[in-house]
TORPA-4810 file (N, C-alpha, C, O; in nm, 3 decimals):
<nodes>
NODE_1_0.084_-0.120_0.000_0.000_0.000_0.000_0.088_0.125_0.000_0.180_0.136_0.081_X
NODE_2_0.060_0.216_-0.090_0.139_0.338_-0.100_0.085_0.446_-0.007_-0.035_0.474_-0.006_X
NODE_3_0.173_0.504_0.070_0.134_0.611_0.163_0.126_0.743_0.087_0.220_0.782_0.019_X
NODE_4_0.014_0.811_0.100_-0.004_0.940_0.032_0.076_1.048_0.103_0.074_1.058_0.225_X
NODE_5_0.146_1.127_0.027_0.218_1.241_0.083_0.135_1.367_0.063_0.038_1.367_-0.012_X
NODE_6_0.175_1.474_0.132_0.106_1.602_0.115_0.110_1.643_-0.032_0.011_1.695_-0.086_X
NODE_7_0.225_1.621_-0.096_0.239_1.661_-0.236_0.142_1.587_-0.327_0.080_1.647_-0.414_X
NODE_8_0.130_1.454_-0.307_0.039_1.378_-0.392_-0.105_1.414_-0.365_-0.187_1.411_-0.457_X
NODE_9_-0.139_1.449_-0.242_-0.274_1.492_-0.210_-0.307_1.622_-0.283_-0.417_1.639_-0.335_X
NODE_10_-0.210_1.715_-0.286_-0.230_1.840_-0.357_-0.255_1.816_-0.505_-0.336_1.884_-0.568_X
NODE_11_-0.185_1.716_-0.561_-0.198_1.686_-0.703_-0.332_1.623_-0.736_-0.386_1.645_-0.844_X
NODE_12_-0.386_1.543_-0.642_-0.506_1.466_-0.672_-0.635_1.535_-0.629_-0.742_1.505_-0.683_X
NODE_13_-0.627_1.626_-0.533_-0.747_1.691_-0.482_-0.738_1.842_-0.507_-0.644_1.906_-0.461_X
NODE_14_-0.835_1.898_-0.580_-0.832_2.045_-0.599_-0.866_2.117_-0.469_-0.974_2.099_-0.414_X
NODE_15_-0.774_2.200_-0.421_-0.794_2.274_-0.296_-0.780_2.422_-0.328_-0.682_2.464_-0.390_X
NODE_16_-0.878_2.502_-0.285_-0.877_2.645_-0.316_-0.777_2.723_-0.232_-0.702_2.805_-0.284_X
NODE_17_-0.776_2.695_-0.101_-0.683_2.770_-0.017_-0.641_2.687_0.104_-0.706_2.589_0.141_X
NODE_18_-0.531_2.729_0.162_-0.474_2.664_0.281_-0.459_2.770_0.389_-0.416_2.882_0.360_X
NODE_19_-0.493_2.735_0.513_-0.474_2.826_0.627_-0.364_2.769_0.715_-0.371_2.653_0.757_X
NODE_20_-0.263_2.849_0.744_-0.152_2.802_0.826_-0.127_2.899_0.941_-0.154_3.019_0.930_X
NODE_21_-0.076_2.845_1.050_-0.035_2.927_1.164_0.080_2.855_1.232_0.062_2.787_1.333_X
NODE_22_0.198_2.872_1.176_0.317_2.804_1.228_0.441_2.884_1.193_0.438_2.964_1.100_X
NODE_23_0.551_2.863_1.268_0.670_2.948_1.251_0.767_2.896_1.145_0.888_2.896_1.167_X
NODE_24_0.715_2.851_1.031_0.803_2.801_0.926_0.765_2.863_0.792_0.652_2.906_0.771_X
NODE_25_0.862_2.867_0.703_0.840_2.925_0.571_0.787_2.819_0.477_0.827_2.703_0.484_X
NODE_26_0.696_2.859_0.388_0.647_2.770_0.283_0.718_2.804_0.152_0.744_2.920_0.123_X
NODE_27_0.748_2.701_0.075_0.813_2.722_-0.053_0.712_2.767_-0.158_0.592_2.740_-0.147_X
NODE_28_0.762_2.835_-0.258_0.676_2.889_-0.363_0.596_2.780_-0.433_0.481_2.801_-0.470_X
NODE_29_0.657_2.663_-0.451_0.588_2.555_-0.523_0.468_2.503_-0.444_0.373_2.451_-0.502_X
NODE_30_0.472_2.518_-0.312_0.357_2.481_-0.229_0.250_2.589_-0.236_0.132_2.560_-0.256_X
NODE_31_0.292_2.715_-0.221_0.198_2.827_-0.222_0.121_2.832_-0.354_0.001_2.861_-0.356_X
NODE_32_0.190_2.804_-0.464_0.129_2.816_-0.596_0.024_2.709_-0.626_-0.047_2.719_-0.726_X
NODE_33_0.012_2.609_-0.542_-0.084_2.501_-0.567_-0.228_2.541_-0.535_-0.321_2.470_-0.573_X
NODE_34_-0.247_2.653_-0.466_-0.380_2.691_-0.421_-0.431_2.810_-0.502_-0.364_2.912_-0.513_X
NODE_35_-0.550_2.795_-0.558_-0.603_2.896_-0.648_-0.631_3.028_-0.577_-0.605_3.135_-0.632_X
NODE_36_-0.683_3.022_-0.454_-0.709_3.144_-0.377_-0.582_3.192_-0.307_-0.555_3.312_-0.301_X
NODE_37_-0.505_3.099_-0.256_-0.381_3.133_-0.189_-0.367_3.064_-0.056_-0.453_2.986_-0.015_X
NODE_38_-0.258_3.094_0.013_-0.231_3.043_0.147_-0.252_3.157_0.245_-0.190_3.263_0.231_X
NODE_39_-0.339_3.137_0.343_-0.370_3.240_0.442_-0.288_3.214_0.568_-0.297_3.106_0.627_X
NODE_40_-0.210_3.311_0.608_-0.132_3.300_0.730_-0.182_3.397_0.835_-0.256_3.490_0.804_X
NODE_41_-0.143_3.374_0.959_-0.176_3.466_1.068_-0.050_3.504_1.143_0.046_3.427_1.150_X
NODE_42_-0.052_3.625_1.199_0.062_3.674_1.278_0.005_3.773_1.380_-0.074_3.859_1.343_X
NODE_43_0.044_3.762_1.509_-0.022_3.841_1.614_0.030_3.982_1.634_0.037_4.029_1.748_X
NODE_44_0.067_4.050_1.526_0.108_4.189_1.536_0.043_4.269_1.424_-0.005_4.210_1.327_X
NODE_45_0.040_4.402_1.435_-0.021_4.485_1.330_0.072_4.499_1.210_0.132_4.604_1.190_X
NODE_46_0.084_4.394_1.131_0.171_4.398_1.014_0.145_4.525_0.933_0.030_4.566_0.915_X
NODE_47_0.252_4.588_0.885_0.389_4.538_0.871_0.479_4.551_0.995_0.598_4.521_0.989_X
NODE_48_0.424_4.596_1.105_0.503_4.608_1.228_0.509_4.473_1.299_0.409_4.401_1.309_X
NODE_49_0.628_4.438_1.349_0.643_4.317_1.428_0.652_4.189_1.349_0.615_4.083_1.399_X
NODE_50_0.700_4.196_1.225_0.724_4.072_1.151_0.832_3.991_1.222_0.911_4.045_1.300_X
NODE_51_0.835_3.861_1.195_0.947_3.783_1.244_0.913_3.686_1.355_0.799_3.640_1.367_X
NODE_52_1.014_3.656_1.436_1.010_3.545_1.530_0.957_3.585_1.669_0.971_3.700_1.711_X
NODE_53_0.898_3.489_1.737_0.854_3.499_1.876_0.774_3.626_1.906_0.806_3.697_2.001_X
NODE_54_0.673_3.656_1.826_0.600_3.783_1.842_0.526_3.796_1.975_0.522_3.906_2.031_X
NODE_55_0.469_3.688_2.027_0.395_3.700_2.154_0.491_3.732_2.268_0.460_3.816_2.354_X
NODE_56_0.606_3.667_2.268_0.707_3.698_2.370_0.743_3.847_2.367_0.746_3.913_2.471_X
NODE_57_0.770_3.899_2.247_0.812_4.039_2.237_0.699_4.135_2.273_0.724_4.239_2.335_X
NODE_58_0.576_4.102_2.235_0.462_4.187_2.273_0.458_4.209_2.424_0.441_4.321_2.471_X
NODE_59_0.475_4.099_2.498_0.467_4.108_2.644_0.593_4.173_2.701_0.584_4.264_2.783_X
NODE_60_0.710_4.128_2.656_0.835_4.178_2.712_0.853_4.328_2.689_0.912_4.397_2.772_X
NODE_61_0.801_4.378_2.577_0.816_4.520_2.545_0.699_4.604_2.595_0.696_4.725_2.573_X
NODE_62_0.602_4.541_2.661_0.492_4.616_2.721_0.394_4.675_2.623_0.333_4.778_2.651_X
NODE_63_0.375_4.611_2.507_0.279_4.659_2.409_0.138_4.624_2.457_0.112_4.507_2.486_X
NODE_64_0.046_4.721_2.466_-0.082_4.700_2.535_-0.189_4.627_2.455_-0.299_4.605_2.507_X
NODE_65_-0.161_4.588_2.332_-0.260_4.516_2.254_-0.192_4.427_2.152_-0.079_4.453_2.110_X
NODE_66_-0.262_4.322_2.114_-0.216_4.234_2.007_-0.310_4.250_1.889_-0.430_4.267_1.906_X
NODE_67_-0.255_4.245_1.770_-0.334_4.254_1.648_-0.312_4.127_1.567_-0.202_4.103_1.518_X
NODE_68_-0.416_4.046_1.554_-0.403_3.924_1.476_-0.425_3.959_1.328_-0.536_3.991_1.287_X
NODE_69_-0.317_3.952_1.252_-0.322_3.986_1.110_-0.339_3.860_1.026_-0.264_3.764_1.041_X
NODE_70_-0.437_3.862_0.937_-0.456_3.757_0.838_-0.397_3.809_0.707_-0.430_3.920_0.665_X
NODE_71_-0.312_3.730_0.643_-0.245_3.778_0.522_-0.221_3.663_0.425_-0.225_3.546_0.463_X
NODE_72_-0.196_3.698_0.300_-0.163_3.600_0.197_-0.014_3.569_0.205_0.069_3.657_0.184_X
NODE_73_0.018_3.446_0.233_0.158_3.406_0.249_0.231_3.418_0.115_0.181_3.375_0.012_X
NODE_74_0.352_3.477_0.119_0.437_3.483_0.001_0.576_3.434_0.040_0.592_3.368_0.142_X
NODE_75_0.676_3.466_-0.040_0.812_3.417_-0.014_0.882_3.489_0.100_0.986_3.443_0.147_X
NODE_76_0.829_3.601_0.145_0.894_3.679_0.249_0.854_3.636_0.388_0.777_3.542_0.407_X
NODE_77_0.909_3.708_0.487_0.877_3.682_0.627_0.762_3.773_0.668_0.782_3.890_0.701_X
NODE_78_0.641_3.719_0.666_0.520_3.794_0.705_0.501_3.920_0.621_0.460_4.024_0.672_X
NODE_79_0.531_3.910_0.492_0.526_4.027_0.405_0.408_4.027_0.307_0.391_4.123_0.232_X
NODE_80_0.326_3.922_0.309_0.219_3.911_0.210_0.109_4.014_0.228_0.102_4.083_0.330_X
NODE_81_0.023_4.023_0.127_-0.085_4.121_0.130_-0.182_4.094_0.245_-0.215_3.980_0.275_X
NODE_82_-0.227_4.203_0.309_-0.316_4.193_0.425_-0.460_4.169_0.381_-0.509_4.231_0.287_X
NODE_83_-0.527_4.078_0.454_-0.668_4.048_0.428_-0.757_4.110_0.535_-0.859_4.172_0.504_X
NODE_84_-0.716_4.092_0.661_-0.801_4.137_0.772_-0.717_4.143_0.899_-0.619_4.070_0.912_X
NODE_85_-0.755_4.230_0.994_-0.686_4.240_1.122_-0.787_4.252_1.236_-0.885_4.326_1.225_X
NODE_86_-0.762_4.179_1.344_-0.845_4.183_1.465_-0.758_4.227_1.582_-0.647_4.177_1.599_X
NODE_87_-0.808_4.320_1.663_-0.732_4.374_1.776_-0.788_4.320_1.907_-0.910_4.312_1.925_X
NODE_88_-0.699_4.282_1.999_-0.741_4.237_2.132_-0.653_4.307_2.236_-0.531_4.313_2.220_X
NODE_89_-0.715_4.359_2.341_-0.641_4.427_2.447_-0.567_4.327_2.535_-0.616_4.217_2.560_X
NODE_90_-0.450_4.367_2.580_-0.371_4.286_2.672_-0.367_4.353_2.808_-0.353_4.475_2.818_X
NODE_91_-0.381_4.273_2.912_-0.374_4.325_3.049_-0.231_4.320_3.100_-0.154_4.233_3.058_X
NODE_92_-0.193_4.410_3.190_-0.057_4.410_3.244_-0.022_4.281_3.319_0.096_4.254_3.343_X
NODE_93_-0.123_4.203_3.356_-0.098_4.079_3.430_-0.102_3.955_3.342_-0.081_3.845_3.391_X
NODE_94_-0.130_3.970_3.212_-0.144_3.854_3.123_-0.011_3.779_3.108_0.093_3.839_3.083_X
NODE_95_-0.018_3.647_3.123_0.097_3.563_3.093_0.096_3.529_2.945_0.000_3.559_2.875_X
NODE_96_0.202_3.467_2.898_0.209_3.430_2.757_0.100_3.327_2.723_0.049_3.325_2.611_X
NODE_97_0.066_3.242_2.818_-0.041_3.145_2.796_-0.176_3.216_2.783_-0.258_3.179_2.699_X
NODE_98_-0.199_3.317_2.866_-0.325_3.391_2.860_-0.336_3.473_2.731_-0.444_3.483_2.674_X
NODE_99_-0.226_3.531_2.686_-0.228_3.604_2.560_-0.255_3.510_2.444_-0.330_3.543_2.352_X
NODE_100_-0.195_3.392_2.447_-0.218_3.293_2.342_-0.365_3.252_2.337_-0.421_3.234_2.229_X
NODE_101_-0.427_3.239_2.453_-0.569_3.202_2.458_-0.655_3.314_2.401_-0.751_3.288_2.328_X
NODE_102_-0.623_3.438_2.432_-0.698_3.551_2.377_-0.688_3.553_2.224_-0.786_3.580_2.155_X
NODE_103_-0.570_3.523_2.173_-0.551_3.522_2.029_-0.628_3.407_1.964_-0.681_3.422_1.854_X
NODE_104_-0.635_3.294_2.032_-0.712_3.180_1.980_-0.860_3.215_1.969_-0.927_3.177_1.873_X
NODE_105_-0.909_3.287_2.069_-1.051_3.325_2.067_-1.080_3.426_1.957_-1.181_3.415_1.887_X
NODE_106_-0.992_3.525_1.942_-1.016_3.627_1.840_-0.994_3.570_1.701_-1.046_3.623_1.603_X
NODE_107_-0.916_3.462_1.691_-0.893_3.398_1.561_-1.022_3.343_1.503_-1.041_3.343_1.381_X
NODE_108_-1.112_3.295_1.589_-1.239_3.242_1.541_-1.323_3.352_1.476_-1.384_3.332_1.371_X
NODE_109_-1.324_3.469_1.541_-1.397_3.583_1.485_-1.333_3.626_1.353_-1.402_3.650_1.254_X
NODE_110_-1.200_3.636_1.354_-1.130_3.678_1.234_-1.147_3.583_1.118_-1.163_3.626_1.004_X
NODE_111_-1.144_3.453_1.146_-1.158_3.354_1.040_-1.295_3.366_0.973_-1.307_3.353_0.851_X
NODE_112_-1.398_3.391_1.053_-1.532_3.409_0.997_-1.534_3.530_0.904_-1.592_3.524_0.795_X
NODE_113_-1.473_3.640_0.946_-1.472_3.761_0.865_-1.385_3.746_0.740_-1.414_3.807_0.637_X
NODE_114_-1.280_3.667_0.749_-1.200_3.638_0.630_-1.284_3.560_0.530_-1.276_3.584_0.409_X
NODE_115_-1.366_3.467_0.580_-1.454_3.392_0.491_-1.550_3.481_0.416_-1.579_3.457_0.299_X
NODE_116_-1.599_3.584_0.482_-1.688_3.679_0.417_-1.615_3.762_0.313_-1.676_3.823_0.225_X
NODE_117_-1.482_3.764_0.324_-1.399_3.844_0.236_-1.379_3.779_0.099_-1.333_3.845_0.005_X
NODE_118_-1.413_3.653_0.085_-1.394_3.583_-0.042_-1.504_3.628_-0.139_-1.622_3.618_-0.108_X
NODE_119_-1.465_3.675_-0.253_-1.560_3.727_-0.351_-1.632_3.614_-0.423_-1.592_3.498_-0.412_X
NODE_120_-1.737_3.648_-0.498_-1.810_3.546_-0.572_-1.727_3.485_-0.685_-1.766_3.386_-0.747_X
NODE_121_-1.610_3.547_-0.712_-1.519_3.491_-0.812_-1.409_3.406_-0.747_-1.313_3.366_-0.812_X
NODE_122_-1.426_3.380_-0.616_-1.329_3.296_-0.546_-1.196_3.363_-0.520_-1.092_3.298_-0.519_X
NODE_123_-1.200_3.493_-0.498_-1.078_3.567_-0.468_-1.091_3.638_-0.334_-1.201_3.674_-0.291_X
NODE_124_-0.978_3.657_-0.269_-0.977_3.730_-0.144_-0.942_3.877_-0.170_-0.850_3.907_-0.246_X
NODE_125_-1.016_3.966_-0.108_-0.984_4.108_-0.117_-0.867_4.135_-0.023_-0.876_4.107_0.097_X
NODE_126_-0.759_4.187_-0.075_-0.639_4.211_0.006_-0.572_4.340_-0.037_-0.603_4.397_-0.142_X
NODE_127_-0.481_4.386_0.046_-0.409_4.509_0.015_-0.261_4.490_0.049_-0.229_4.422_0.146_X
NODE_128_-0.171_4.548_-0.029_-0.028_4.532_-0.002_0.011_4.597_0.131_-0.047_4.697_0.172_X
NODE_129_0.110_4.539_0.196_0.167_4.603_0.314_0.253_4.721_0.269_0.305_4.723_0.157_X
NODE_130_0.267_4.817_0.357_0.348_4.935_0.325_0.493_4.895_0.301_0.551_4.818_0.377_X
NODE_131_0.549_4.948_0.196_0.689_4.921_0.165_0.783_5.011_0.245_0.903_4.985_0.253_X
NODE_132_0.729_5.117_0.304_0.812_5.216_0.375_0.804_5.205_0.527_0.881_5.271_0.598_X
NODE_133_0.712_5.124_0.577_0.694_5.111_0.721_0.713_4.966_0.763_0.715_4.875_0.680_X
NODE_134_0.729_4.946_0.893_0.737_4.810_0.944_0.863_4.784_1.024_0.954_4.867_1.027_X
NODE_135_0.865_4.667_1.089_0.982_4.626_1.168_0.991_4.474_1.165_0.892_4.404_1.144_X
NODE_136_1.112_4.425_1.187_1.138_4.281_1.186_1.194_4.242_1.322_1.303_4.286_1.359_X
NODE_137_1.120_4.159_1.395_1.166_4.116_1.528_1.250_3.990_1.515_1.216_3.898_1.441_X
NODE_138_1.361_3.988_1.589_1.454_3.876_1.580_1.408_3.759_1.667_1.315_3.770_1.747_X
NODE_139_1.477_3.648_1.649_1.452_3.529_1.730_1.493_3.554_1.875_1.598_3.613_1.901_X
NODE_140_1.411_3.510_1.968_1.445_3.519_2.109_1.564_3.427_2.139_1.573_3.317_2.084_X
NODE_141_1.653_3.470_2.226_1.769_3.390_2.266_1.765_3.363_2.416_1.687_3.427_2.487_X
NODE_142_1.848_3.270_2.467_1.853_3.248_2.612_1.886_3.375_2.691_1.840_3.390_2.804_X
NODE_143_1.964_3.465_2.633_1.998_3.590_2.702_1.875_3.678_2.720_1.869_3.757_2.814_X
NODE_144_1.777_3.665_2.632_1.656_3.747_2.639_1.564_3.708_2.753_1.473_3.784_2.786_X
NODE_145_1.585_3.592_2.814_1.500_3.549_2.925_1.580_3.537_3.055_1.540_3.466_3.147_X
NODE_146_1.693_3.607_3.061_1.769_3.614_3.185_1.733_3.743_3.259_1.727_3.850_3.198_X
NODE_147_1.709_3.731_3.387_1.673_3.846_3.470_1.801_3.920_3.511_1.895_3.860_3.563_X
NODE_148_1.801_4.049_3.487_1.914_4.134_3.524_1.862_4.236_3.624_1.768_4.311_3.594_X
NODE_149_1.920_4.240_3.742_1.870_4.328_3.848_1.897_4.476_3.822_1.858_4.561_3.901_X
NODE_150_1.962_4.506_3.711_1.976_4.645_3.670_1.853_4.691_3.593_1.837_4.810_3.564_X
NODE_151_1.765_4.596_3.560_1.640_4.628_3.491_1.539_4.684_3.591_1.554_4.667_3.712_X
NODE_152_1.437_4.752_3.539_1.331_4.800_3.626_1.243_4.684_3.670_1.242_4.578_3.608_X
NODE_153_1.171_4.705_3.780_1.079_4.601_3.827_0.975_4.566_3.723_0.941_4.449_3.705_X
NODE_154_0.922_4.669_3.655_0.822_4.645_3.552_0.875_4.563_3.437_0.806_4.475_3.385_X
NODE_155_1.000_4.590_3.395_1.061_4.515_3.286_1.082_4.370_3.324_1.063_4.280_3.242_X
NODE_156_1.122_4.346_3.449_1.141_4.208_3.496_1.008_4.135_3.503_0.998_4.018_3.467_X
NODE_157_0.904_4.205_3.549_0.771_4.146_3.554_0.725_4.103_3.414_0.674_3.992_3.397_X
NODE_158_0.744_4.189_3.315_0.703_4.156_3.178_0.786_4.041_3.123_0.733_3.953_3.055_X
NODE_159_0.916_4.041_3.153_1.003_3.935_3.106_0.958_3.799_3.158_0.952_3.702_3.082_X
NODE_160_0.926_3.791_3.286_0.883_3.665_3.345_0.749_3.621_3.285_0.731_3.502_3.256_X
NODE_161_0.656_3.714_3.265_0.527_3.678_3.206_0.542_3.632_3.061_0.463_3.552_3.013_X
NODE_162_0.645_3.683_2.993_0.664_3.648_2.852_0.722_3.508_2.832_0.726_3.459_2.720_X
NODE_163_0.765_3.445_2.940_0.827_3.312_2.927_0.783_3.221_3.041_0.855_3.128_3.080_X
NODE_164_0.663_3.249_3.094_0.610_3.171_3.206_0.555_3.037_3.158_0.540_3.016_3.038_X
NODE_165_0.525_2.943_3.251_0.473_2.812_3.211_0.353_2.826_3.119_0.271_2.916_3.139_X
NODE_166_0.340_2.739_3.017_0.415_2.614_2.996_0.552_2.629_2.932_0.615_2.528_2.900_X
NODE_167_0.600_2.750_2.913_0.734_2.770_2.862_0.836_2.745_2.975_0.797_2.738_3.091_X
NODE_168_0.966_2.731_2.941_1.065_2.690_3.042_1.091_2.787_3.156_1.155_2.749_3.254_X
NODE_169_1.045_2.911_3.147_1.058_3.014_3.252_1.186_3.096_3.241_1.288_3.051_3.189_X
NODE_170_1.177_3.218_3.292_1.292_3.308_3.297_1.392_3.256_3.400_1.357_3.179_3.490_X
NODE_171_1.516_3.300_3.386_1.624_3.249_3.472_1.691_3.364_3.546_1.721_3.468_3.489_X
NODE_172_1.714_3.342_3.675_1.790_3.436_3.757_1.924_3.371_3.788_1.930_3.268_3.856_X
NODE_173_2.031_3.431_3.738_2.166_3.379_3.766_2.211_3.432_3.902_2.200_3.552_3.929_X
NODE_174_2.262_3.343_3.987_2.307_3.382_4.120_2.440_3.313_4.150_2.478_3.219_4.080_X
NODE_175_2.512_3.357_4.254_2.635_3.288_4.294_2.610_3.143_4.334_2.702_3.062_4.334_X
NODE_176_2.484_3.109_4.369_2.451_2.971_4.407_2.398_2.891_4.288_2.354_2.777_4.305_X
NODE_177_2.402_2.949_4.170_2.353_2.881_4.051_2.225_2.945_3.999_2.172_3.036_4.061_X
NODE_178_2.177_2.898_3.885_2.057_2.957_3.825_1.929_2.908_3.892_1.920_2.793_3.936_X
NODE_179_1.830_2.996_3.899_1.698_2.961_3.951_1.593_3.001_3.847_1.599_3.109_3.789_X
NODE_180_1.497_2.911_3.824_1.388_2.941_3.733_1.281_3.020_3.806_1.237_2.981_3.915_X
NODE_181_1.239_3.131_3.747_1.143_3.220_3.810_1.010_3.214_3.735_1.005_3.235_3.613_X
NODE_182_0.903_3.186_3.809_0.773_3.174_3.744_0.677_3.288_3.778_0.571_3.301_3.716_X
NODE_183_0.715_3.371_3.876_0.625_3.479_3.916_0.705_3.592_3.978_0.807_3.569_4.044_X
NODE_184_0.659_3.716_3.957_0.722_3.834_4.015_0.615_3.919_4.082_0.505_3.936_4.028_X
NODE_185_0.646_3.971_4.198_0.556_4.062_4.269_0.629_4.192_4.296_0.740_4.192_4.348_X
NODE_186_0.568_4.304_4.260_0.625_4.435_4.289_0.584_4.476_4.428_0.464_4.478_4.459_X
NODE_187_0.680_4.509_4.515_0.652_4.537_4.656_0.652_4.687_4.685_0.728_4.763_4.625_X
NODE_188_0.567_4.725_4.774_0.556_4.865_4.815_0.634_4.886_4.945_0.575_4.901_5.052_X
NODE_189_0.765_4.886_4.934_0.850_4.905_5.051_0.884_5.053_5.068_0.891_5.128_4.970_X
NODE_190_0.905_5.091_5.191_0.949_5.227_5.221_1.082_5.253_5.151_1.178_5.178_5.170_X
NODE_191_1.088_5.357_5.071_1.206_5.387_4.991_1.332_5.400_5.076_1.441_5.361_5.033_X
NODE_192_1.319_5.455_5.194_1.436_5.475_5.281_1.498_5.343_5.323_1.616_5.338_5.359_X
NODE_193_1.419_5.235_5.319_1.468_5.104_5.362_1.563_5.042_5.259_1.659_4.974_5.295_X
NODE_194_1.536_5.066_5.130_1.611_4.995_5.027_1.695_5.082_4.934_1.780_5.029_4.862_X
NODE_195_1.674_5.212_4.933_1.734_5.294_4.829_1.887_5.292_4.830_1.947_5.306_4.724_X
NODE_196_1.951_5.275_4.947_2.097_5.276_4.952_2.159_5.138_4.937_2.282_5.124_4.942_X
NODE_197_2.077_5.035_4.918_2.131_4.902_4.888_2.173_4.898_4.741_2.116_4.969_4.658_X
NODE_198_2.271_4.816_4.710_2.319_4.807_4.572_2.219_4.730_4.485_2.138_4.653_4.536_X
NODE_199_2.227_4.752_4.355_2.140_4.680_4.261_2.170_4.531_4.269_2.286_4.489_4.264_X
NODE_200_2.065_4.452_4.282_2.083_4.308_4.294_2.107_4.261_4.435_2.136_4.143_4.456_X
NODE_201_2.097_4.350_4.534_2.116_4.310_4.673_1.995_4.232_4.722_1.882_4.276_4.706_X
NODE_202_2.021_4.117_4.783_1.913_4.033_4.837_1.874_4.088_4.974_1.957_4.100_5.064_X
NODE_203_1.746_4.120_4.989_1.698_4.177_5.113_1.634_4.072_5.205_1.634_4.088_5.328_X
NODE_204_1.581_3.965_5.146_1.517_3.860_5.226_1.506_3.733_5.143_1.488_3.739_5.021_X
NODE_205_1.518_3.619_5.209_1.510_3.490_5.140_1.418_3.396_5.218_1.421_3.392_5.341_X
NODE_206_1.336_3.320_5.144_1.256_3.212_5.203_1.281_3.086_5.121_1.367_3.085_5.034_X
NODE_207_1.206_2.980_5.148_1.229_2.853_5.078_1.210_2.862_4.927_1.283_2.799_4.851_X
NODE_208_1.110_2.941_4.884_1.078_2.943_4.741_1.071_3.083_4.681_1.019_3.102_4.571_X
NODE_209_1.125_3.182_4.752_1.121_3.318_4.700_1.234_3.401_4.760_1.292_3.366_4.863_X
NODE_210_1.265_3.512_4.692_1.362_3.605_4.748_1.322_3.746_4.710_1.263_3.769_4.605_X
NODE_211_1.353_3.839_4.797_1.322_3.980_4.777_1.452_4.051_4.743_1.552_4.039_4.813_X
NODE_212_1.448_4.126_4.632_1.569_4.184_4.576_1.547_4.331_4.541_1.438_4.369_4.498_X
NODE_213_1.649_4.412_4.560_1.646_4.551_4.515_1.690_4.555_4.369_1.799_4.508_4.335_X
NODE_214_1.606_4.610_4.282_1.639_4.624_4.140_1.648_4.772_4.105_1.659_4.856_4.195_X
NODE_215_1.642_4.805_3.979_1.668_4.941_3.935_1.588_5.046_4.011_1.645_5.142_4.063_X
NODE_216_1.456_5.030_4.018_1.373_5.138_4.069_1.282_5.099_4.184_1.201_5.180_4.230_X
NODE_217_1.295_4.977_4.231_1.206_4.932_4.339_1.253_4.799_4.396_1.361_4.750_4.364_X
NODE_218_1.169_4.744_4.482_1.196_4.613_4.543_1.095_4.513_4.487_0.976_4.542_4.479_X
NODE_219_1.144_4.395_4.448_1.056_4.293_4.391_1.075_4.160_4.464_1.178_4.134_4.526_X
NODE_220_0.972_4.078_4.454_0.977_3.943_4.509_0.973_3.844_4.394_0.881_3.847_4.312_X
NODE_221_1.072_3.757_4.388_1.084_3.659_4.282_1.049_3.521_4.337_1.104_3.479_4.439_X
NODE_222_0.959_3.451_4.270_0.918_3.317_4.312_0.981_3.213_4.220_0.972_3.223_4.098_X
NODE_223_1.045_3.116_4.280_1.113_3.012_4.203_1.046_2.877_4.220_0.972_2.855_4.316_X
NODE_224_1.071_2.786_4.127_1.014_2.651_4.133_1.102_2.558_4.214_1.065_2.443_4.239_X
NODE_225_1.219_2.607_4.255_1.313_2.522_4.328_1.332_2.571_4.471_1.305_2.687_4.502_X
NODE_226_1.379_2.484_4.557_1.411_2.524_4.694_1.538_2.608_4.690_1.637_2.570_4.629_X
NODE_227_1.533_2.723_4.755_1.646_2.816_4.751_1.751_2.775_4.855_1.724_2.771_4.975_X
NODE_228_1.868_2.745_4.805_1.982_2.709_4.890_2.101_2.791_4.846_2.126_2.806_4.727_X
NODE_229_2.176_2.844_4.940_2.298_2.916_4.907_2.282_3.065_4.890_2.379_3.135_4.858_X
NODE_230_2.160_3.117_4.910_2.137_3.261_4.903_2.099_3.311_5.041_2.039_3.237_5.120_X
NODE_231_2.133_3.434_5.072_2.106_3.490_5.204_2.093_3.642_5.194_2.142_3.704_5.100_X
NODE_232_2.026_3.700_5.292_2.009_3.845_5.296_2.145_3.914_5.303_2.232_3.874_5.382_X
NODE_233_2.164_4.016_5.221_2.290_4.087_5.217_2.378_4.048_5.099_2.473_4.118_5.066_X
NODE_234_2.346_3.936_5.035_2.423_3.890_4.920_2.394_3.978_4.798_2.279_4.016_4.775_X
NODE_235_2.496_4.010_4.719_2.478_4.079_4.592_2.475_3.976_4.481_2.569_3.898_4.463_X
NODE_236_2.364_3.975_4.405_2.353_3.881_4.293_2.448_3.919_4.181_2.492_3.833_4.105_X
NODE_237_2.481_4.048_4.170_2.582_4.094_4.075_2.698_4.147_4.159_2.697_4.263_4.198_X
NODE_238_2.798_4.063_4.186_2.909_4.106_4.274_2.974_4.233_4.221_2.997_4.246_4.101_X
NODE_239_3.003_4.327_4.311_3.065_4.453_4.268_3.208_4.428_4.219_3.273_4.334_4.265_X
NODE_240_3.255_4.511_4.127_3.393_4.499_4.081_3.487_4.543_4.192_3.451_4.623_4.278_X
NODE_241_3.608_4.490_4.188_3.706_4.527_4.292_3.759_4.667_4.266_3.764_4.714_4.152_X
NODE_242_3.798_4.733_4.374_3.853_4.870_4.362_4.001_4.861_4.335_4.074_4.793_4.408_X
NODE_243_4.046_4.928_4.231_4.189_4.923_4.197_4.250_5.063_4.210_4.369_5.081_4.186_X
</nodes>
């Protein structure tokens, strides 16, 4: 018995269009097989935010809304003609899982409206993306999910939410080794208590959390591991020696 491949299915069955939502490029020979085209989605207001790991960057950079763009896939990176866009508000407390769920829900509405966009001649009404505007976001790296106590509390909070479970979690490097951080709390401490402590100074430690002075405030970091080897007064970023 011969196993049918995607290619042979395309050859034997007339298909008008394909809908995809994945982080890989399609070759021209695949795209050209569909009379209407290949419809892709991307959670930014294209042409802004093309590229890799868009949900992570939306959260990490504090962008207050996501725009699910439906577009005709071409040879470029999220450069095809726009069909439709749906906007959804993001809350400051949304995790990457919660943002993904919001996008899944708005995708149902958008898909219905894209269907209405198909003309009686079997074509989609679309418009070119601006050639003069836009941005390309790079691939996230391990360095992008490391917590640096020179960052603001708000930036650290967004970073942790952008890589929270089910993702592997942000990492706090310490003299006792790395700790995975799944939650951050911004604390309302009296400024006189912490302002003269150095950046990255540990103010308090418990079994699964530590309180640290960062750029502009005091934060509480929650880890998935038992904390061993850290203590109040420790600097997570050891100061350079005086010469």
